[in-house]
Each structure stands twice: as structure tokens, then as C-alpha cells.
N, C-alpha and C positions, 0 to 999 in steps of 0.2 A: 515959475518955481524958483525958490531960493535954495542955493547949494552951500555947503560948508566946505571950503577949500582951504586946508591947512589952518583952520580956526577962524577964518574970515567968512562971514555970511555974504554971498554974492549972487547976483543973477547970472545967467549963462553968458551973456554978452560981456560981462566983467571979468570972466575967468580967462586968463592967458596961459596956455600950455605951450612950452617951447617945442620946437620941431625935433629936438633930441630927447623928448620925453620917453623914458625907458618902458613905461606901460604900453605906449604906442609902438615903439620900435622892437621890443623884445618880450612883451608880455611879462615883464619882470616885477611881479607882485602877487598879492593875494587879496581876498575879500571875504566879508561876512555878510550874509543876508539874514536880517533879524526881524521878527514880528513884534510890533508894538500894539499891545492890547491891554484893556483894563487900566490904562494910564501908566503902563510900565513896559520895559523891554523884557520880553519873555526869555527866560533862561539865559539872562545876560552873563552870568558868571561862566557858563559853559562856552558861550561865544567868545568872551574875552580871553579865556585861557587857551582856547583853540587858536585864536588869532596870534597870541604871543608865541605859542609853540611853532606856528607856521613861519613867523618872522625869523625865529631863531634858526629854523631848518634852512631857509633860503638866504640866511646871512644878511638880513636887513637889521640895522642897529635899532634897538628899542630905546627911545628917549626916557630918561628917568621920570619925567612928569606924566608919561602915558600910563597912569594908574587906571583901574577900573572906573573910578569916580570921574576922572578927567574925560575919558572917552564917552562915558555915559552922559555927562553934562553937555559935551559937544553935540551929541545926537539929540538931546532934549532941546537945545537951542535951535537946532535945524528944524525940528518938528514945530516948535513955537513960531518960528519965522514963516512957516508955511500954514499956520493956523490948523495944525493937526494934533495938537497936544491933547485934545479931547476926542479924537477920532482914532479908530484902528488904522495902522499904517504898515507898509512894507519899507524897511530901512536897509540901505546898502552902504556899508563902510568899506571902501577900497583903499588899499595901501600899496604904494610902489616905491621903488628906489629912486632917489633924486637923479637928475640927468648927469651924464659924464661917462666917458669910456664907450667901448663897444660891447662885445660879450663880456670882457673883463671890466667891471665897473671902476670908476675913479673914486667914488664915494659910496658909503653904505647907509646914509641917512635917509629917513622916510619922508614921503609926502602922503597926504590923504585927502579923500573926497567923500562926503556924506550926501546921499540923496534919499528922498522919501516920497512915497506915493500912497494915497489913501486906499484902504481896504473897505470891504462892505460891513463885516461883522467882527466883533471882538472874539467870538468863538470860532474854533475850527469847525468847518462844516463839510460834509461829503458832497461831491458834485452831484447835480441833479441828472445830468446826461450820462449815458452809458460810457463806461471807461474800458477801452480796448487797447491792448498792447501787442507788440511783436518784437522780434529780435533784429537789431541792426548789425549786419555781418560784414559790411565793407571795411571797417576799421576796428581793430581790437584795442581794448584799453590795456595799457601796460600795468604790471604789478611791481611797483617800486616805492621808494620813500616818498616821492612826490605825488603818487596816486591818491593818497589819503587827504591831500590838501585842496582847498578851494583856490585854484590858481587863476589869475587873470586870463592866461592863455587857454581858451576853452574851445578850440576848433573841433575836437571830437564831439563835444556836446552840441555844438552848432550843427554839424553834419547829421547827427542822429535826430535832432529836432526837425530838420528839413525833411529827412526820411519819414518821420512820423506824420508830418503835415501832408506830404505828398501822397501818403497812403491812408489818410483819414483816420489816423490813430490818435489816441490821447497822449501816448508817450511811446518811446522806443527803448528797449532793453539793450544794455551793452554786455559784451562778452570779452574775456581776456584771451591771451594766447593759448591757454589750455582749454578753450571752448567752455569755460565756466561762466555762468551768469553773474555779473558783478553788481549792477545797479541799473537805473534808467538814466535818461539824458538830464533829468532834473531832480531825481529822488533816490533814496536808498530803497531796497527791496526786502520784503518779508514774505515768507511762504508758510502757510498753516497746514499742519498735518495732525489731525485730531486735536490734542491739546498742546502740541509742540509747535513753536514758531521758530522758523529758521531764517537767519539772515547771513549773507556771505561774509566771511571774515575779512578783516583789513588786509591780510596777506594776499587776498585775491585781487586787490586793487581798489576795493570799495572806499568811497569817501567816508571820513570819520564824521558822520552826521550827528548833529546835536540831538535831534529827535530819535535817531537810531539808538544813541547811547541811553537816553532817558527810558525808552521802551524796554531795552534789555534789562534794566533794573526794575521797572515797574510792572511788567506784564504778569509776574507771579501773583500780584495783588488781585487779578481777576481769574486766577486758576490756570494760567498758561505758562508753560516752560519755554523760556527764550534761550536759544543756542546759536552760536556762530558755526556755520558749516558750509562747505562748498555746495553749490547747486548747479546742475546741468539743465539745459533746455528741456530734456525729457522729464526731469524731476518736477518742473513746473506743471506739467500735464497731470501729475499725480496729486498735486496739492488740492486741499479743500478751499483755500482762499489765497489770494495774492494781495499784498498791500504795498502802496508807494508812500514814502514818508519824507517830508522835509519841514524846515522851520516855518515856512509860510502857509502851506496847506494842511500841515499836520499829518493826517492819515487819509489816503485816498484808496478806497476799496476797488480792486480791479474786477470787472464783470466778465471779461473774456480775453483769453490768449489763444490765438488760432481757433481750433474747434472746441476748446475747453471753456465751459462757463462755470463761474464760481459763485459760491455763497458769499454774503457780506455780513453775516450775523456777528461774528467775533470781531471783525474790523470795526463795526459800529460800536461795540462794547469797548474796544480799545480807544476809539475816538472819544467816547465819554470820559474814560480814564485820563486821557491826555488833556482834555479841557479842564478837568479837576486839578491836574498838576499845574496847568497854566494859571488858574485862578489862585492857587495856593503859593505859587512861586514868589519868592522874595529875594532881593539882593542884599546879602549880609555884608555890611561895610567893615565888619571886623576881620574878615578873612585876609 
């Protein structure tokens, strides 16, 4: 595989990371995971502005030349170097602060790494296997300014993923200090009640997901009312459907949470809507 390290296309053995790398020592950075389909980066504008907002929050300086076009072109060069420009792919853009200092950084300039892996289909597709979830209770997710960001430091998500694997689950749901359901280890969460679709608010600690934001705006197009509202574990047992959403898988209908089994009818309709949004998505260079 060819990687893009600070604008240079290199193989892994050519990349030299110093022992005082702040991503390694402090998890001092953020990342974006982006789907490349139909020969374009899906919802690139959303990803770009979320990344810029995240860098401002954690006080990493944004270089003047880091325009949407510049970073998009860096990703395209990485895809071409891996012969993936005509294939669907998963792209990760990781940004961290340059080495120097301890908890207090000496500098605030960024470094970046772009990686990409091939996907099977241009379209978002629902999993063929049964999707079961349960709640991970050992560690709560905090609700604060950093909770909405995709931080490099992801120990909570790692532990929840291990819990899911050890218990034969597709994914594990996270709760906050108030015992409200926030999201899963790798996705935002939606619960359907009749024609109302509820997702936990950002104030609960939920990630500001790109697909989450798109669905909040688009679901009325298929007759569903989307709202942000706190959810408890008991609320999930009363739902008609549960959905997991992220930029790579799109929408995953949940089949079972504990003893409750769910319909997937509306989730599949929302998945068709999302695929249409993806096909129509364009990056407007004028903004």
C-alpha cells in the first residue's frame, strides 16, 4: 500500500515517525473517515468543514493552503497511487500536532496521513447477516465539547468493540453518565417510533456524524419526522426500528436488541434515500 504522509507518497517502510510523535504519545489529533464511491469523495464538503472545526477546537493551526481542493487532491493522488481511482474505497485522513512538548505543546502546526482500502460496492448496502446489539456498561461516554469530535484517542470505542466481539454482537451501544444511550462503538444511532425518527442530541455526547446530519435534513423526503431527543435503554425496547449510521456503511438496520426484534422496512427505505443523495452529491468549488 502507498500512503500519503504530509504530501509525499510513500510505502510504509519509507515513513519515519519520531518517538515523540504526539499522536502516539498523547492521541493529540483528529481524523475523518470518508467513503469514495462513483469516482468522488461522498459528502466531502461536510467532512472538510467538520475537520476544520475540529482542528480549531483542539487548537491545531490550519495552514492557509489547506483548502477543500488541496486536501481533496491529496486524497485523489493517494487513491491513484493505490490504483483505486476507479474502485470504491474507504479513506482515512488523520491529522495530528507536530512533535514537541509534553501535555503543553511547543508548536501547533499539523502533520497528516492518508490511507485507503478497497470496498466492495459503490452503493451503501445493508449487511446480509443478522445485526444484534447490546449496551456496553463498563465505561460511560462523557458529554462535553470533545465528545462530538473524531479524536485519535479512541480507547472507549476499542473497549466497546472488544465487548461486542466477545459477546457475538455486531456492535455495542454506549451510554453517558446520565444512563442515556448516545451512539454505538462505530456509528450514530436512530430509533423509529411510527413516523418519528429519534437520534440522541449532540449534548448527550453523540458524535457529530456526517450521515447523521444528512439524514436529519433528508428524512422528511420519505415521510419521516427526524428529531434530536434523549434516549434511554428502555426507550429502545419500545422502538419499531433501530438504525446504525456512519459514513462508510451508510445505514445498518438492527434486527435485535436483547429480547426485542425489529422491523427493517423504513431503514431500507432510508438506505435507498441515502444512496440517491450519494449519487447526486457534488462538491461545489465556489463555496
